[in-house]
C-alpha positions in Angstrom: -165.8 39.6 32.5 -168.4 41.5 34.6 -166.6 44.7 34.1 -166.6 44.2 30.4 -170.4 43.5 30.4 -171.1 46.5 32.6 -168.9 48.7 30.4 -170.6 47.6 27.3 -174.0 48.2 28.8 -173.1 51.7 29.9 -171.7 52.5 26.5 -175.0 51.3 24.8 -177.1 53.3 27.4 -175.0 56.4 27.0 -175.2 56.3 23.2 -179.0 55.8 23.4 -179.4 58.7 25.8 -177.2 61.0 23.7 -179.2 60.3 20.6 -182.5 60.8 22.5 -181.5 64.3 23.7 -181.1 65.8 20.3 -180.7 64.4 16.8 -177.5 65.3 15.0 -178.2 67.8 12.4 -177.3 67.7 8.7 -175.8 71.1 7.6 -176.7 70.4 3.9 -180.3 69.9 4.9 -180.1 72.9 7.2 -179.0 75.1 4.2 -182.4 74.1 2.6 -184.3 74.9 5.9 -182.4 78.3 6.0 -184.3 79.3 2.8 -187.3 80.0 5.2 -185.0 82.5 7.1 -183.4 84.3 4.1 -186.0 86.9 3.7 -185.0 88.4 7.1 -181.6 87.0 7.9 -178.2 86.6 6.2 -175.2 84.4 6.9 -171.8 83.9 5.4 -169.1 86.2 4.3 -170.3 89.7 3.7 -173.6 89.1 5.5 -175.4 92.2 6.6 -178.4 92.9 8.9 -181.8 92.8 7.2 -185.1 92.9 8.9 -183.3 90.5 11.4 -179.7 90.4 12.4 -177.0 88.5 10.5 -176.5 85.1 12.0 -172.8 84.4 11.7 -171.5 82.7 14.8 -174.9 82.7 16.5 -174.3 79.6 18.5 -172.2 80.7 21.4 -172.8 84.4 20.8 -174.3 86.7 23.4 -178.0 87.4 22.7 -178.8 90.8 21.2 -175.2 91.5 20.3 -175.0 92.2 16.6 -173.6 95.7 16.1 -176.0 98.1 14.5 -179.2 96.0 14.9 -182.1 97.4 16.9 -183.2 94.5 19.1 -186.5 94.2 21.0 -186.4 95.2 24.7 -186.6 91.4 25.5 -183.4 90.6 23.7 -181.7 93.8 25.1 -182.6 92.5 28.6 -181.1 89.1 27.8 -178.0 90.9 26.5 -177.7 92.9 29.7 -177.8 89.6 31.7 -175.1 88.1 29.5 -177.3 85.3 28.1 -175.8 83.3 25.2 -177.4 81.5 22.3 -176.7 77.8 23.0 -177.9 75.1 20.6 -180.5 74.0 23.1 -181.9 77.6 23.7 -181.8 78.3 19.9 -183.8 75.1 19.3 -186.5 76.0 21.8 -186.6 79.6 20.4 -186.9 78.3 16.8 -189.7 76.0 17.7 -191.9 78.9 18.5 -190.1 82.3 19.0 -192.9 84.3 20.5 -194.0 81.6 22.9 -190.5 80.9 24.1 -189.4 84.5 24.4 -192.4 86.8 24.6 -191.7 90.4 23.4 -189.4 89.5 20.5 -190.0 91.2 17.2 -189.5 88.1 15.1 -192.7 87.3 13.3 -191.7 83.8 12.1 -194.1 81.1 13.3 -191.4 78.6 14.1 -190.1 75.2 13.1 -192.1 72.5 14.8 -190.0 69.6 13.5 -187.1 68.8 15.7 -185.1 67.5 12.7 -185.6 70.8 10.9 -184.3 72.7 13.9 -181.3 70.3 14.3 -180.4 70.6 10.6 -180.7 74.4 10.8 -178.5 74.5 13.9 -175.9 72.4 12.2 -175.9 74.8 9.2 -175.8 77.9 11.4 -173.0 76.3 13.5 -170.9 75.8 10.4 -170.2 79.5 10.2 -167.6 81.4 12.2 -168.4 84.9 13.6 -166.7 86.5 10.6 -168.9 84.5 8.1 -166.2 82.1 7.0 -167.0 78.4 7.0 -165.6 76.2 9.8 
């Protein structure tokens, strides 16, 4: 009986901790948030670099790694170190790009709402590196 109570308590605590870390994003809402990004970025099949690089497969991709895009020295340095865009790093970056990563060229002010960032990450994460949907 005690094991059951302890197991149930741990399950509840673990679920609460997981939800406190980062809200689960909604890719459909993220598609709407992405409209703020479309002037500079593309995603999906046939996406090409614009003012910013195409974003296919960004989560899990090495920073500064899109062929043919001229990155800032900051992102070139991250690339040389092998740094990768994780969901957590991308969220911090999208909150305020220039504050999180001084020296980047991106002029976007950022997404202060955590839910907007989570939704955008869910949307971006729904694309493979080749632009097809997962």
